[in-house]
Every structure is written in C-alpha cells, then in structure tokens.
Short mmCIF file of the C-alpha atoms (twelve columns), coordinates in Angstrom:
data_MODEL
# 
_entry.id   MODEL 
# 
loop_
_atom_site.group_PDB 
_atom_site.id 
_atom_site.type_symbol 
_atom_site.label_atom_id 
_atom_site.label_alt_id 
_atom_site.label_comp_id 
_atom_site.label_asym_id 
_atom_site.label_seq_id 
_atom_site.Cartn_x 
_atom_site.Cartn_y 
_atom_site.Cartn_z 
_atom_site.pdbx_PDB_model_num 
ATOM 1  C CA . UNK A 1  110.039 105.756 104.498 1 
ATOM 2  C CA . UNK A 2  107.971 107.951 102.214 1 
ATOM 3  C CA . UNK A 3  109.369 106.200 99.143  1 
ATOM 4  C CA . UNK A 4  108.318 102.792 100.435 1 
ATOM 5  C CA . UNK A 5  104.819 103.975 101.374 1 
ATOM 6  C CA . UNK A 6  104.358 105.627 97.984  1 
ATOM 7  C CA . UNK A 7  105.499 102.473 96.196  1 
ATOM 8  C CA . UNK A 8  103.187 100.213 98.198  1 
ATOM 9  C CA . UNK A 9  100.165 102.443 97.567  1 
ATOM 10 C CA . UNK A 10 100.936 102.703 93.853  1 
ATOM 11 C CA . UNK A 11 101.528 98.945  93.587  1 
ATOM 12 C CA . UNK A 12 98.253  98.075  95.331  1 
ATOM 13 C CA . UNK A 13 96.230  100.463 93.174  1 
ATOM 14 C CA . UNK A 14 98.013  99.239  90.041  1 
ATOM 15 C CA . UNK A 15 97.402  95.581  90.827  1 
ATOM 16 C CA . UNK A 16 93.709  96.231  91.507  1 
ATOM 17 C CA . UNK A 17 93.478  97.859  88.080  1 
ATOM 18 C CA . UNK A 18 95.453  94.946  86.610  1 
ATOM 19 C CA . UNK A 19 93.027  92.390  88.032  1 
ATOM 20 C CA . UNK A 20 90.025  94.415  86.827  1 
ATOM 21 C CA . UNK A 21 91.456  94.607  83.301  1 
ATOM 22 C CA . UNK A 22 92.158  90.872  83.183  1 
ATOM 23 C CA . UNK A 23 88.753  89.953  84.574  1 
ATOM 24 C CA . UNK A 24 87.175  92.124  81.906  1 
ATOM 25 C CA . UNK A 25 89.277  90.491  79.189  1 
ATOM 26 C CA . UNK A 26 88.404  87.037  80.490  1 
ATOM 27 C CA . UNK A 27 84.768  87.565  79.492  1 
ATOM 28 C CA . UNK A 28 85.759  87.795  75.826  1 
ATOM 29 C CA . UNK A 29 89.007  85.810  75.564  1 
ATOM 30 C CA . UNK A 30 90.099  82.426  76.930  1 
ATOM 31 C CA . UNK A 31 92.458  82.007  79.876  1 
ATOM 32 C CA . UNK A 32 95.449  81.234  77.668  1 
ATOM 33 C CA . UNK A 33 95.247  84.843  76.441  1 
ATOM 34 C CA . UNK A 34 94.487  86.615  79.705  1 
ATOM 35 C CA . UNK A 35 97.114  84.864  81.857  1 
ATOM 36 C CA . UNK A 36 100.095 86.192  79.840  1 
ATOM 37 C CA . UNK A 37 98.464  89.640  79.774  1 
ATOM 38 C CA . UNK A 38 98.094  89.473  83.549  1 
ATOM 39 C CA . UNK A 39 101.744 88.567  84.115  1 
ATOM 40 C CA . UNK A 40 103.017 91.237  81.727  1 
ATOM 41 C CA . UNK A 41 100.872 93.850  83.477  1 
ATOM 42 C CA . UNK A 42 101.912 92.471  86.872  1 
ATOM 43 C CA . UNK A 43 105.585 93.109  86.123  1 
ATOM 44 C CA . UNK A 44 104.812 96.450  84.466  1 
ATOM 45 C CA . UNK A 45 102.916 97.679  87.537  1 
ATOM 46 C CA . UNK A 46 105.890 97.026  89.808  1 
ATOM 47 C CA . UNK A 47 108.381 98.570  87.388  1 
ATOM 48 C CA . UNK A 48 106.276 101.658 86.642  1 
ATOM 49 C CA . UNK A 49 105.206 101.912 90.271  1 
ATOM 50 C CA . UNK A 50 108.812 102.096 91.435  1 
ATOM 51 C CA . UNK A 51 109.678 104.710 88.800  1 
ATOM 52 C CA . UNK A 52 106.621 106.790 89.727  1 
ATOM 53 C CA . UNK A 53 107.316 106.506 93.464  1 
ATOM 54 C CA . UNK A 54 110.894 107.682 92.881  1 
ATOM 55 C CA . UNK A 55 109.665 110.666 90.906  1 
ATOM 56 C CA . UNK A 56 107.008 111.585 93.458  1 
ATOM 57 C CA . UNK A 57 109.348 111.438 96.446  1 
ATOM 58 C CA . UNK A 58 112.523 112.954 95.001  1 
ATOM 59 C CA . UNK A 59 113.731 116.053 96.833  1 
ATOM 60 C CA . UNK A 60 112.710 119.318 95.239  1 
ATOM 61 C CA . UNK A 61 115.595 121.495 94.072  1 
ATOM 62 C CA . UNK A 62 115.922 124.858 95.751  1 
ATOM 63 C CA . UNK A 63 114.839 127.796 93.629  1 
ATOM 64 C CA . UNK A 64 117.559 129.021 91.327  1 
ATOM 65 C CA . UNK A 65 119.258 132.275 92.200  1 
ATOM 66 C CA . UNK A 66 118.706 134.755 89.393  1 
ATOM 67 C CA . UNK A 67 121.333 137.311 88.386  1 
ATOM 68 C CA . UNK A 68 119.224 140.065 89.979  1 
ATOM 69 C CA . UNK A 69 119.168 138.165 93.251  1 
ATOM 70 C CA . UNK A 70 122.936 137.659 93.075  1 
ATOM 71 C CA . UNK A 71 123.502 141.390 92.522  1 
ATOM 72 C CA . UNK A 72 121.244 142.267 95.445  1 
ATOM 73 C CA . UNK A 73 123.053 139.812 97.721  1 
ATOM 74 C CA . UNK A 74 126.439 141.246 96.669  1 
ATOM 75 C CA . UNK A 75 125.221 144.786 97.305  1 
ATOM 76 C CA . UNK A 76 123.821 143.932 100.740 1 
ATOM 77 C CA . UNK A 77 126.947 142.012 101.715 1 
ATOM 78 C CA . UNK A 78 129.175 144.886 100.602 1 
ATOM 79 C CA . UNK A 79 127.003 147.429 102.405 1 
ATOM 80 C CA . UNK A 80 127.119 145.373 105.598 1 
ATOM 81 C CA . UNK A 81 130.921 145.181 105.509 1 
ATOM 82 C CA . UNK A 82 131.529 148.798 104.495 1 
ATOM 83 C CA . UNK A 83 132.743 151.069 107.269 1 
ATOM 84 C CA . UNK A 84 130.204 153.460 108.669 1 
ATOM 85 C CA . UNK A 85 131.027 157.109 107.918 1 
ATOM 86 C CA . UNK A 86 129.484 159.592 110.348 1 
# 
C-alpha cells in the first residue's frame, strides 16, 4: 500500500512540474515544440516516479553483524551452556 501511495504522490507532483515547465516553454516556443516535450516528460515522470517509489519503500536491511558482535554472541552462548561449577 505504501508503494502505491508513494508512486501516486510522486506522479502528481511530477506532472504538476511537467505542466509548469511546458507552460513556461509555450511562451517562447510554438505548440509543435512543447507538445512533444510534454509527452516525453509525461512518460519520464511515470517511469522515474515508479523507480523512486520503489527505492523509497524498499525494506531496509538489518544492520550487519560485525566480527566483534559474532565473537560476543559466541562467548555468551557458550557461557550460557557451560555447566555451573560451585
């Protein structure tokens, strides 16, 4: 669900920016230039938006166990299993 929400938000923001860019270009260039730019950006927003949403919502890897942590775990496990001498 989070992936879909992230994609929709990114797509809406991207398309608003797309429209603003094309409206700005339309002041200086004719429509036959700005329409292809709009469609290229339109596709690019969806493609990049999906890639960005995937990256933002991917599960975080657990912290790596360092050799020192492994030694400490081995020591504690051994100490817990060792017989108690009184």
